[in-house]
N, C-alpha and C positions, 0 to 999 in steps of 0.2 A: 675097576672104573676106567672111564675114558682117559686115554693119555697114558695109561699103564700097561698097555698091550692087550686089554680086554676088549670084548666086542663093543662097538659103539653104542651109546644110549639112544641116539636118534641118527637114523640113516639120512635125515634131511639137514642135519646140522653142519653143513658145509657149503661153500659157495657154488660148487659145480652142480650138486643135486637141487639146491634152491633154484638156480637159473634154469636147469632143465625142466623142473616142474612149472615153473612160471611160463616158459616158453611153450610147453606141451599144451597148456590150457589157455594160451593167447593173452596172458596176463602181464607179460614182461614189462612193457612200456608203462602201462597204468600203475603197477604195483611198486616198480622200482622208483617211481618219482614220489609216491604217496606213502610208502611203508618202509620200515627198516626190519629186515628179517635176521633173525638170530642164526648165526652159522658156526657157533662154537659148541662143540659137544661137551667140552670140559665145563662150560657154564651150566649146561644142562645137567650134567653129573652132580654138580654142587647143588643145584635146585633139588634134585631128587634126594640127595643126602638130608637137606634140611626138611623135606616133606615127610620122610619116613613113611612111605605108603604100605599099605597091607591090603590083603583080599577083602577085608570088610569095609574099605574106604570107598565112598563115592566122592569123586573129584568134580568140583565145579570149576571150569575153565572159561575165562573171558577173553575173546579175542584170539582165537587159535591161529588165525592167519592161514597158511598152507598146512598146518599140523605139525610143525617142527618140534614143539614141546609135547604135543598130544601123543605122537607115536611112542615117546619115551614113557608117558604116563600110563598108557593102556595096559602093557603087560604087567604092571606092579600093582594096580588098584582093581577092586571089584567091578567098577564102571566108572566112566568119564562122562560127564554131560557138559558139552562145549557150547557156548552161545557166541554167535559170530553175526555182526551186523551187515557185512557186505555179502549179499546173496549170491554174487558172481563166484565166490569161494566155495559154495556148497558142493559142486561136483569135484573140486579139487580136493576137499576134506574126505568125501566119500571115497575117493581113489587112494589118497595117501594112507588113510586109516583103516582100509579095507581088510587088512590082516587080522585086526582085532575088532572087527565090525560087531561081534557079539557082545563086546563091552562098551561100545561107543553110541552115545545119544547125541544128536546135534539138533540145536534149536537155532532157528535164523531169526534175527531181530536184535533189538536194542537191550543189552544187558540190564540196564536201568529199569526197564519195564518187565522184567522176569522175576517172579517170585519163587519162593522155596517149593510151593505145590506144583508149579510148572516143571521144575526140574525133576521132582519126585515122580510125576506122572510119565515124563519121557523115560526116565530110568526104569520105572515099573515095566514099560512096554518091551524092554529087553528081556525080561523073564529070568534075570540072574538071581541065584540063591544068596540074597543079601540080608543081613539083619534088618536093614531098613533102606528104602530108596532115596532117603534125603541126604542131601550133601553133607559130608563130614569135613571136607577140606577145600579151600580155595587155593588152587595152584595155577598161576597164570603169568604170562608176560603181558601186563596189562595196557590196554590203550592208554597212552599217557595223560590225555586230555580229561579222562573220567576216572583216573585211578584212585585218587584220594577219595571220591565219592563212593566208589564200589567197595573199597576196603572197609570203610565205616559201615555203610548200609548192609553189607553181607554179614557183619557181626550184630547189628542191630535186629535185622529181619530174618535171619537163618540161625536159629538157636543151636541146631545140631552141628554146625561148623565149629570145630573146636581149634583149627589151626589155618593160617594163612601163609602162604609163600609165594611172594609177588615180586615181579620185577617192575621197577618204577624209576622215574626220573630221580637223580640224586637229591635234588633239592626236596622232592617230596619224602624220600626216605630220611632226610634230616628232620623234616617236621614230624614224622611219625615217631623218630627215636629221641626227639628232644626232651630236655628235662627242664623243670622249673628254673627260671632265671636266665636260661639260654636265649640266644637270639631267635632261634627258630620255634621256640615254644609259644603256642597259642591256643585259641579256643579249640581247634581241631584235635591238638594233641590231648588236651585235657579230656575231651569227650571220648577220645579212643581209649583213654585210660579207664573209662567206665566198663569196658568190655574185655581188654586184653593188654598184654605186655609184650614188648619186643624181645625175642630170645635169640636172634641171629640176624647177620648181616654180612654181606660182601659186595664189593664194588665190581662193576662190569664196564670196561672201557669201550669206546666207539668201535675199536677194531674188531669186536666180537659181532658186528652187525653188517649186513649188505643192504644198501650202502651205509657207510659209517655215519651215524647221526651227528649233529653239532652239540649234543649234550652228553653229560656223564650219567650213567644209569647205576642202579644198585638193586640187589635182591634183598628183601627183608622177610624175616618170619615173625609172625605174631601169634602168640598162643592165647587161647581164650583164658582169661583170669577175671572173672566178674567182680566188680566193686561191691563191697559188703555194707550192711547197715551197721554203723558204729556201735549200736547198742545190743542188737540181737546177733550179729556176726553172720546173718544170713544174706544171700545176694539180694541186691536191690530189686524191689518190685518194679513193674512197667511204670508205675505212677512215680515212684522215687527217681527212676532214670530220667523220666521227662522232666520232673521239677529240677534235677541237678543240671540237665542240659540247658534249661532256661536260665538258671543261675549263672552258668558259665557264659552263655551268650551275652548276658547283661553285664557281666564283670569285664569282658573283653570288648564290649561295644565301642569304648572310647579309650583306646589303650594308653594314650598320653595322660589320662585322668587317674586319680586314686581309685581304689575299688569302690569306696563309698559313693564318690561322685558319679562314677560311670553307672553303677547300679541304680542310684536315685534318678539319674536322667532316663533310665529305662523303665521307670515306673515303680520302683521299690520304695517304700516309706523309710524316710531317714531314721525315725526313732526305732522302728523295728530292726533295721540294719544295725544300728549301734548296739542294741541289746544283743542281737545275735553274734556280732563280732567279739563282744566281750565274753559271751559264753564259750566260744570256740577258740578264743586266743588269737584272733586275727587283728592286727592293727588296721584301723579304717584308712590309713594314709598309705598303705601298701598298694602296688599295682598288681593287677591280676596275673601277670606273667610270673610272679613269685610264688604263686600258690599251686599245690599239687592237686591231682584229682581228688584225693582223699580230703584235702581242705575244703574243696567245693562240696563234696558229699555231706560233710559235717555242717557246712553253712546252710546247705538247702534244707537239711533236717531241722535245724534251728528255726529257720525262717517260716517253715510250714506254709499253709495256704493263704494265710491272711496278711501277707507282708507287701502286697502290692498296695500302692497308695490310691 
């Protein structure tokens, strides 16, 4: 591992190489002002430890930048498909990732507009001998402004992704890892619990970036662990997932109100709510942040389709 005398995971993960690459492609001034580049190989080594990549893995990476993490992912995975919004970085990435170009697919554009089929098609064009061209893991130093959305959307829309290892702002990591009753627990955390669970985390200080940002960061690992139907024990159907998400949104719509008042204000019939609360053992005076994802699954099942007033 990096830091123990072994070969570096990423030859780009140091200030000198990062500056050289930026200057070589004429991006120094622009990107030093607008981006924070990871320059710690030990952080990358820890990301790789959590990711546990193998030759059958297809990695989905969002926001590769100049390829600092990408070049460490490529030798370990079957393929890496990176999505970068800044088109001026395309020649940079083609250069820094050239050593493993046969494993590297690059899509330019907004990651929120890229679907699983787009990634699979890009990987298929590589001609790699893979079990499937569809992404199996999301491993990224995510753009912080869209990180929370990408994390949840990937689990929702890309069913083959069974693990996410992502660098995010520390406060986003707090929301991801929050538990019922905690200050950071909310609708986002409850929805995330429909798809996966946090299985690892470590902190990353500002000194690991060039230039140092004004925020704390953290790397979080989420393993897919689908919520199940309480009666059948089977993973929730798409319809059940949608219904549960709707219940979660209604429950958290007015956080200062009780769950009964918040959900009735969002269109749920009060009598139907009271019956459902009684059947699943939820006090109508409780607030939404006290309930687990499993509680919301049970509540959504009891409410059914006819509970809207």
